[in-house]
N, C-alpha and C positions, 0 to 999 in steps of 0.2 A: 701245610705251613712250611714244611721242610723244602718243598719244591718251589714255593714262592720265594723264599730266601735264596734258594739256589739260582733261580732265574734272575733275580735282582743282582746277585753277585756276578753271574756270567755276563749279563748285559752291561754292567758298569765297567767292564774291562775292555781291552783292545779288540779289534776285529779278529785278530788271531785267536784270542781266547774265546770269542763268541762262536767261532767255527767249531769249537769243541762240542757244543750242545747237540747239533743235528746228528753227529756221529753216535752219541749216546742214545738218542731217540731211535735211530735207525738200527743200531746193533743190539739194544737191550729192550726186550719186550716189556719188562716191568716199568721202565721209564716211558716207553712208547705209548702204552695204554693209558697211563695217567695223564700224559701231556698231549694226547692226540688232538684236543680241541684248543690248545693254547695258542693264542695269536702269535705269529712269528714275523719278524722283519725280514725283508728280502736278503739282507746280508747274512742272516743266520744260515742259509742253505748253501753256503760255499763248501769247499773241500777243507778237510782237517789240515791245519798247518801249525806246526810247532809243538802241539801237545799230543802225546800218545793216547790211543784209545784204551780206556780202562774197562770196557764192557765185560771182558772175560773175568774180571775180578768180582762181578756182581751177578753171576749166573749160577745155575744149579751145578753141583759137583757130586761125585760119588764119595761115599764114606770109605774109610780105610781102617776097619776094626781090628785087623790082625797085627797091625804095627809094621812100620817101615823103618829100616835103619837109614839114618841121614848121613850123607857124606860130609864130614867135618873138614873145614878149611881153617887154617890158622890154629889158634890155641883156645880151648875151653879149659879153664882151671880144673884140676882134679878134685878140688874141694867143692865144686859146684854140682851138688847132688840134689835132685828134686825134680818137680814137674811144673812146667809153665802151662797153666790151663787157660784156654780161651773159649769163647762162645759167640756165635753170631748166626745170621740167616744163611742157609746153605741149600735150600730147595724151594723153587718158586713156581712149580707146576704140579698139578695132579690131573692126569688125563688131559682134557682139552682146556681145563681152567688154569688161569695164570693169575698170580697176585699182582695187584696194582701198585704196591709200594715196597720199596726195598726192605723196610722194617718188618714186613709180614712173612718173610721166608721162614721155613721150618728150622728150628734150632739145631745147629750142628756143633757138637762138642769136640774141641781139639785138645790134644795132650802132647807136649814135648817133654819126654822123659830124659833127664840128663844124669849120667852116672859115670864117674871116673873118666871124663873126657869124651864119652860117647853120647849120641843123641838118637832117640827113637821117637818116631811120630805115629800117632794113631788118631782116628776120628770116628765118631758115631753120631747118628741122628738121635736126638732125644725121643724116646718112645713115650711121648705125651699122649694124652687121650685125643688131642686134636690131630696129631700125626696119624694115629691109628684109625680114627674115624675117616679122615680124608683118604687114607690109603685103602680102606675097606670099600669106600664108595667110588674111588678113583675120580674124585672131583672135590672141589672146595666146599665143605659143608659147614664150616665154622668160621664166622667172621673174624677178621683181624683188624689191625690198626687202620689200614687204608683200603681194605677189601671187604665188601659186604657179600656174604655167602648168599647165593640164590636159593630160594626154597626148594624143597624136594619136588620135582616135576610130577611125581606120582600122587601128590596130595591135591585135593580140590582147592578152589580159590580161597575159601574161608580158612582152611587148615594151613595153607601157605602163608596167609596174612598173620594168623595167630602164632606161627612158628617164629616170627620176629619178636615175640614177647614171651619166649620161654623163661622159666624161672632162672635167675642167676644161679650159677653153680652147676646147672646141667651141662653136659658135654656139648649139646647143640647150641648153647646160648653164649657161653663165655670161654674164650680161648685159654688154654694152659700151655701155650707155646712160649715157654719162658726162655727167650733168646737174648736177654739183655746183659746179665752179669751173674757172677758168683757171689754168694753171701756166706760168710762163715758164722756159725752160731753154735756155741758150746762144743766145739770140736768137729761138728758136722758141716757139710757143704750143701748149699741150696742154690738153685737157679731161679732167678726172678725176672719179672717183667712188670708192666703197668697194671695188670689185673690183680685180683685177690689170690691168685694161685702162686705157689712155689713148689718146685720139685727137688726133693732130696736125691743126691746122686752119690755113687761110689766113685771117688776120684781115681781109684786104681783101674777099675774096669770101664768107667764112664757109663755105667748102667743106672737107670732110674730105680730108686728103691722105695720112694714114698711120695705121695702127693699131699700137700698141706694147704691150709687157707682155702678149702674147697667150697666155699660159699661166699656170697656177697655179705658185706657188713650189714647188720641189722641194728636198728635203733630201739632202745628201751628206756623208759623213764626211771631216772635215779635221782636221789636227793643227796646233795653235799651240804655241809654246814661249814662256812668259812668265818671263823671268829675274827672280828674287825679290830678288837683291842686286846692284845696279848701282853701281859706284864712280863718284864724280864725276870721277875721272881716267880713266875708261874711254875708250879711243881712238875717235875718230869714224870711222864706216865699218866697224868690225869687227863680226862676228857674235858676239853675246854669249850665244848658246845653248850650254849645257854638254852637250847631248845629241848624241852622235856618230852615232846610228842614224836620224836624221831630217834631211830637207832643209829643214825649217821653220827660219826665221831670225828673229833679233831684232837689228836694227842701229841703233846710236846715230846720231842726226842732228846736224847742226851746232848746232841750237837746243837740244840736250839731250834731245829726245824720242826714244822708242824705236819704230821701225817694225817691226811683226811681219808676216811673210809666212808663209802656211800651206803645208802639204804635203797634197796630195790622197791619201786612203787608198783610192782606188778607180780602176778603169779605166772605159772607155766602156760596158762591159756593164752597169754599175749604172744608167747613164742610161737604158738601154733598159727597165730594170725600174721606171722612174718615180721613182727616188730611193728613200730608205729612211727609215722612221720607227719609233718605239717601240723604240729600241735597248736591248738587255739583255746583261749579261755574267754571269759567275759571281761575283756580288757578295760572297759570304761569304769568298772567298779572294783576290779580285783588285781589290776596290774601292780606288781610290787607288794601285794598283800597275800596273806595266807588264803589259799583256795582249796576247794574240795574236789572239783571236777576239771578235766580238760578233754578236748575232743581232737581226733586225728584220723589219719587214713592207715589202714592195715596194708601191709605189703607182702602178701604171699606171691605176688606176681612182680614183673618188672615195673609195672605201674600200680598205683593203689587200687585194690579190688574190694575194699570194705570201708565202712565208716565205724569208728569206735568211740565210745564214751568211757573214760577211765575215772574210776573213783580212787583217788590217791590216798584216802584215809582207810577205806576197807579193802583196797587193792582188788577191786572187782571190775568187770567189763560189761558193757552192753554193745552189741554188734549189729549193724545193718549190712546185709550183703544180698546181691542178686546175681546169680551166675551169668557170665557173659557181659556184665556191665561194670564200668570202671569209674568210680566217683572221684571228684576233685576234692581239694582241701575243704573241710567243713567250716562254715562261717556261722557263728552264733549271732542271732538277732534277738534282743530282749523284748518281751511283751511290754506294752505301755504300763508304766507304774510299778514294774517288778523290782524287787531287791534280791531275788534269788539268783544264784549262779546258773541254774538250769531252768529259769522261768522264762521260756521263750521257745524259739525254733532253731533248727539247724538247716542251713541251705547248702546244697552241693550240686554242681553240674555233673551229670552222669552220662557217659558216652559208651558206645558199643561199636565194635567192628562189623557187627551183623547188619547187613544192608536191609534186612527185612524188619528191623526194629528201629525205633526212633530214639534219638538222644533226648534228654529231658532234665529239667531242674527239679530237684527233689526237696521236699519239705518234711522234716522230721520233728516230732515233739521232743524237745531237748531233755525233758524229764524222764520219760519212759523209752525214748528212742524208737518209737513206733512211727510208721509212715502216716502223715496227714494227707499228703497229696503230691501230685507231680504235674508238670506242664511240658508236654512233648513238643519238640521242635524238629520238623522234617528236613533238616539239612545236616551235612557232614560237619563234624567239629574235630579238631586235633586235641590231643590230651594236653592239659595245661597244669599249672602249679598253684599260683596264689591269686587271691582276689579280695575284694572288700564289699561291704554293703553300705549304701548311702541312703538314709531315710529322706523322705520328702513330706 
């Protein structure tokens, strides 16, 4: 998206400005690889006129961990004591592999230390798990914003395919190359990016001290109670929830706000399933009403790898799983004439990357969650998300 906007900007300006693009493509491998197949107008391939080439600003540099005394010109106020901290991409190659996008470069920490009119500069590459893994293999092994890591050539075809579906949180699956910004939290400093990882750093030494948010977010069922009619005279500290069957509370505070605390509708066994997504109930009869069961997909993997029936009253689970197969969102279909929440079947499309196996539509008994049957389809299917059942 960045480069599309960039191209639109360049092409909307004068011929002089347009000539800036081929210089960047020619001089900067990161841009060149990304834009190699981009259609170009003949005028674009002229000589650079008017604008200086900035390719050296976007290339790999060496770190300066020992510190360098800066030559100060003019006047730095004596009271200006502190450190200006910056971070951004600073390494774009590992071995023969090169990143496709400017934002993918390995994080380089910069420190400008100012004290009594003097300035000292130092820089260090963030010793993230991504940086270490790429360095150890001397190639790009972890995917970034615009660069998909190639599978390990030592793996067989099936292993290489499955390596693209590693569990989120594993070093091989999600980057912790936090090269975007500093965040201050309770006196400590963290580096962040668009993934679920943050790296805590020592701002004096620029060393990484801790890695946090080291797993993907997981979804779990919780119940909140939101009182719709709260009297101005409601007593402070009382639970305003009108529901006797839940431990969820809504308590009025001294300043008039209502604090809502949830009730967990699961036990630890759901955590072992990776949480749950794609929740479904018998909507035709229980939408907006009190219900006993819901169905969903367990996410131990990047994609759903199990089907789960959750009893929200007793907080128990029933699970269907078959190794190497990945089910889609469960769809409940009621049996004719039933009034029960689980009086019917569950349908799910189940796919596999194993070319020796067939994809199939699965039918489960919604009550005991046991398999009733399956219908195999000998064609490839991509993983999908939502669907519906239409009776005839």
